[in-house]
C-alpha positions in Angstrom: -0.2 0.1 -0.4 1.3 3.5 -0.9 1.4 5.9 1.9 0.5 9.3 1.6 0.4 12.2 4.3 -1.4 15.2 3.3 -0.8 18.4 5.3 -2.8 21.3 4.1 -5.2 24.6 5.2 -7.8 23.6 2.1 -10.0 20.9 4.1 -8.5 17.7 2.7 -8.1 15.0 4.9 -4.9 14.3 7.0 -4.2 10.7 7.3 -3.1 11.4 11.2 -2.7 7.5 12.2 0.1 7.2 9.1 1.2 10.5 9.6 1.8 9.1 13.6 3.3 5.8 12.1 5.8 7.7 10.1 7.1 10.1 12.8 7.6 7.1 15.0 9.7 5.2 12.6 11.8 8.5 11.7 12.5 8.8 15.3 13.8 5.4 15.9 15.6 5.6 13.4 18.0 9.0 14.2 17.5 7.1 17.6 19.9 4.3 16.3 22.2 7.0 14.5 20.8 5.1 11.4 20.1 6.8 8.1 20.2 4.4 5.3 18.5 4.7 2.4 15.0 2.9 2.5 12.4 2.1 -0.5 10.7 5.4 0.2 10.7 9.2 -1.0 9.8 11.8 1.6 8.1 14.6 -0.4 7.1 18.0 0.9 4.6 19.3 -2.0 3.3 22.7 -2.6 1.1 21.8 -5.7 -2.4 20.7 -4.5 -3.9 18.8 -7.5 -5.3 16.1 -6.7 -4.0 14.9 -10.4 -0.7 14.5 -8.8 -1.8 11.5 -6.8 -1.4 9.6 -10.0 1.6 10.5 -10.6 2.8 9.3 -7.3 0.9 5.8 -7.7 2.7 5.5 -11.5 6.0 5.8 -10.1 5.5 3.5 -6.9 4.3 1.0 -9.6 7.1 1.5 -11.8 10.1 1.5 -9.1 8.9 -0.2 -5.7 9.8 3.1 -4.1 6.9 4.1 -1.7 5.5 8.0 -2.1 5.1 9.8 1.6 3.6 12.7 1.2 3.1 16.1 3.1 1.4 19.1 1.2 1.6 22.5 2.7 1.9 26.1 1.5 5.6 26.8 0.0 6.8 28.9 2.6 5.6 27.3 5.3 7.1 23.7 3.7 10.4 26.2 3.5 10.1 27.1 7.1 9.5 23.5 8.0 12.7 22.3 6.3 14.8 24.7 7.6 13.7 24.7 11.2 13.5 20.2 11.0 17.3 20.9 9.8 19.5 17.8 9.8 16.5 15.6 11.7 14.2 16.6 8.4 13.0 13.7 6.9 12.4 15.2 3.6 14.2 14.0 0.7 12.5 16.5 -2.2 10.2 19.7 -1.7 8.3 20.4 -4.8 6.8 24.0 -5.0 5.4 26.3 -8.1 7.4 29.6 -9.1 10.9 30.0 -9.8 10.6 32.7 -6.9 9.9 30.3 -4.5 12.7 28.1 -5.6 14.6 30.9 -5.4 13.9 31.4 -1.6 14.5 27.7 -0.5 18.1 28.1 -2.3 18.8 31.5 -0.6 18.4 29.4 2.7 20.7 26.5 1.5 18.0 24.2 1.6 19.2 21.9 -1.5 21.9 20.1 -2.4 22.9 19.7 -6.3 22.5 17.1 -8.3 24.4 15.6 -11.7 22.1 13.6 -13.5 22.3 13.0 -17.4 18.4 12.0 -18.0 17.7 15.7 -16.2 20.5 17.6 -18.0 19.1 16.4 -21.4 15.8 16.4 -21.1 15.1 19.4 -19.2 15.8 22.7 -21.2 18.9 24.8 -19.4 16.5 28.4 -18.8 14.1 25.8 -16.9 16.8 24.0 -14.4 19.2 26.2 -12.3 22.3 26.5 -13.9 24.2 24.6 -10.8 21.3 21.7 -10.5 20.0 22.5 -6.9 16.6 22.3 -8.5 14.7 21.4 -12.4 11.6 22.5 -13.6 8.7 20.2 -14.3 5.7 22.2 -16.1 5.3 25.2 -16.9 2.6 28.2 -17.0 2.5 31.2 -19.3 1.5 34.6 -17.8 -0.9 36.0 -20.5 -3.6 38.9 -21.1 -6.7 38.1 -21.5 -9.9 40.6 -22.9 -13.1 40.7 -23.0 -14.6 39.3 -26.4 -17.7 41.2 -25.9 -15.9 44.6 -25.7 -13.9 43.7 -28.1 -9.7 43.8 -27.9 -8.1 47.0 -27.1 -6.1 48.7 -30.4 -2.7 48.4 -28.5 -2.0 45.6 -26.6 0.7 43.1 -27.9 2.9 43.2 -25.2 3.3 43.5 -21.5 4.6 46.8 -22.5 1.4 48.2 -24.0 -0.6 47.1 -20.5 1.0 50.8 -19.3 0.1 52.4 -22.4 -2.6 55.6 -21.4 -4.9 54.1 -24.3 -5.4 51.3 -21.7 -6.4 53.8 -18.8 -9.4 52.1 -16.7 -9.4 48.9 -18.7 -7.3 47.1 -16.2 -8.1 44.5 -13.0 -5.0 42.4 -11.2 -4.3 40.2 -8.9 -2.0 41.7 -5.6 1.8 42.6 -6.0 2.4 40.4 -3.1 1.3 37.3 -5.4 4.9 35.2 -6.4 3.3 35.2 -10.4 3.1 39.0 -10.8 6.8 39.6 -8.5 8.1 36.8 -10.7 6.8 38.4 -14.0 8.3 41.6 -13.1 11.6 39.9 -11.9 11.7 39.0 -15.9 11.2 42.5 -16.7 13.9 43.9 -14.8 16.1 41.8 -16.2 15.7 42.5 -19.6 14.8 45.8 -19.5 16.2 47.4 -16.3 15.0 48.8 -13.2 14.1 51.7 -14.2 12.2 50.6 -17.6 10.2 48.4 -15.0 9.7 50.6 -12.6 8.4 53.2 -15.4 6.0 50.3 -16.9 4.8 49.3 -13.2 3.3 52.6 -12.7 1.7 52.8 -15.9 0.1 49.6 -15.5 -1.5 51.0 -11.9 -2.3 54.8 -13.6 -4.5 52.4 -15.5 -6.7 50.2 -12.9 -10.0 49.7 -13.2 -10.2 48.4 -9.7 -7.6 48.3 -6.9 -6.2 44.7 -7.2 -7.6 41.9 -5.6 -8.8 38.0 -5.8 -6.8 35.4 -7.8 -6.3 34.6 -11.3 -9.6 32.4 -11.7 -11.9 35.5 -10.1 -9.6 37.9 -12.9 -10.8 35.3 -15.2 -14.8 35.7 -14.0 -14.5 39.6 -13.8 -13.3 40.2 -17.6 -15.8 37.9 -18.5 -18.5 40.3 -16.3 -17.3 43.1 -18.0 -16.1 44.1 -14.1 -13.1 44.8 -16.2 -11.3 44.7 -19.9 -8.8 43.1 -19.3 -5.9 41.4 -16.8 -3.0 39.0 -16.6 -3.1 35.5 -15.5 -1.8 31.8 -16.1 -3.2 30.0 -18.6 -3.4 26.5 -16.4 -6.3 28.5 -15.0 -8.0 29.1 -18.2 -7.6 25.6 -18.9 -9.0 24.1 -16.0 -11.6 27.1 -16.1 -12.5 25.9 -19.7 -12.2 21.9 -19.2 -14.3 22.6 -16.2 -17.5 20.4 -15.0 -19.0 23.7 -14.0 -21.1 25.4 -16.8 -20.3 28.7 -15.4 -16.6 28.6 -15.3 -16.6 26.9 -19.1 -19.2 30.0 -20.1 -17.0 32.6 -17.6 -13.5 31.5 -19.6 -15.6 31.5 -23.2 -15.7 35.2 -22.9 -12.8 35.9 -22.6 -9.7 36.7 -25.6 -6.1 35.1 -25.1 -3.1 37.3 -25.9 0.4 35.5 -25.9 2.7 38.9 -25.4 5.9 39.8 -26.5 5.5 36.9 -29.7 7.5 39.5 -31.7 10.1 40.2 -29.1 11.5 37.9 -26.4 8.3 36.0 -26.3 5.9 35.6 -23.9 7.2 35.0 -19.9 7.2 31.3 -18.5 7.2 30.1 -15.0 7.5 26.8 -13.6 6.8 24.0 -11.1 9.8 22.9 -10.0 11.4 20.3 -7.2 15.4 20.1 -5.8 16.7 17.4 -3.7 17.5 18.5 -0.1 20.8 19.0 1.6 19.9 16.3 4.2 17.8 13.9 2.5 17.3 10.2 3.9 17.0 9.0 -0.2 18.8 10.9 -2.2 18.6 8.4 -4.8 15.3 8.1 -4.9 14.6 11.7 -4.9 16.4 12.1 -7.7 14.3 9.0 -9.6 11.8 10.7 -8.3 12.4 13.6 -10.7 13.8 11.5 -13.3 10.8 9.8 -13.6 8.8 13.6 -13.6 10.8 14.5 -16.8 9.6 11.2 -18.4 7.0 11.3 -21.3 4.2 9.7 -19.1 5.0 11.9 -16.8 5.1 15.3 -18.7 1.4 14.0 -20.6 0.1 13.9 -17.1 0.8 17.2 -16.4 -0.4 18.8 -19.4 -3.3 16.6 -19.5 -5.0 16.4 -16.2 -3.7 20.0 -14.9 -3.6 22.3 -17.8 0.0 22.9 -17.5 2.8 23.1 -20.3 5.5 20.6 -20.5 9.0 21.4 -19.4 10.3 18.4 -22.2 10.2 20.0 -25.6 8.9 18.0 -28.1 5.9 16.2 -26.4 2.5 17.0 -28.0 0.4 19.1 -25.9 -3.0 18.5 -25.2 -5.2 21.5 -23.8 -8.5 23.6 -24.3 -6.4 26.4 -23.9 -5.9 28.2 -27.9 -2.3 28.8 -28.7 -1.1 26.1 -26.8 1.0 24.4 -29.7 3.1 27.3 -30.7 3.6 30.4 -28.9 7.2 31.2 -28.4 7.9 31.5 -24.6 10.9 33.8 -23.0 14.2 31.7 -22.6 15.1 33.8 -19.6 16.7 31.2 -17.1 14.4 31.1 -14.2 16.7 31.5 -11.6 16.7 35.6 -12.8 13.7 35.5 -11.3 14.5 34.6 -7.5 17.4 37.0 -8.1 15.2 39.9 -9.1 12.6 39.4 -6.6 13.3 42.2 -3.6 13.8 44.4 -6.5 10.6 43.7 -7.6 8.7 44.2 -4.5 10.4 47.4 -3.9 9.3 48.8 -7.2 5.5 47.4 -6.7 5.8 49.2 -3.2 7.1 52.1 -4.7 4.4 52.6 -7.4 1.6 51.9 -5.3 0.3 48.5 -6.5 -0.7 46.7 -3.4 
């Protein structure tokens, strides 16, 4: 039987008994000083998708390695690993957004990995230069607009969001959201701090309302005509288009999609990624798991079940999101998104993007 321990703030079931068994077993192991690798891998994951459970099951079937899973908020898991220190049972941290991977990197939680499989299959811009983490799947941050109101005349690039012609049209989520922080971090890397701040102030001047909600609620706001334009990650639109909820499907069908900067550097992409932890008791199993996630089968699962994009090139994407197959992506190394994170937050604060 595969052991799963799930802890998060979304009302999902906590298997207390299993958690207690794992804790006691680990405590006994530490007590006798044995940290020998076993036929298991302990994963701390910030991905809260039920579809991922199939990935864990398939990995166990193929390798015989049992998956022990703890879920939680990214920052909470990072703090937990740091607090547990050398006694942490965690082998692997999986999280969303390169900015959060960078936060773990800054706390010296990861251990470098050399893997011919991963270095061959994962493009260089989607993995850490020193092998501290590897991208598993991608999501593009695109512009959406209300189809009934029509596409604004000047709206091809991220820069156009700050154009005065789009005044009063934009609704956005908070600047504290990691997706927006990473987008601005990419603009800093490409265009410099001054240009990034000018852009941010221009976007704020074009707000139809103060930032609120998440990507899904902003899709619904654009669909309802509360504003004309927003920024969202593609997989949210895909989930709504593929939803069993008729209202969600109807809302997503009312928005048009723009993949920005197609005649320039390409559309900003972010990733879900994983890194092997410094004190991993089952290091080799953790590496095997990341390699498994780069397999064709696992990559198809990311795109078919959660409407993300594959990190591995050359795999046919299956998604209800139009434009999935042929958009040009920005190939900026994702590590830059973390390195520019602090400056992005300062720029947001100065510009009044709350």
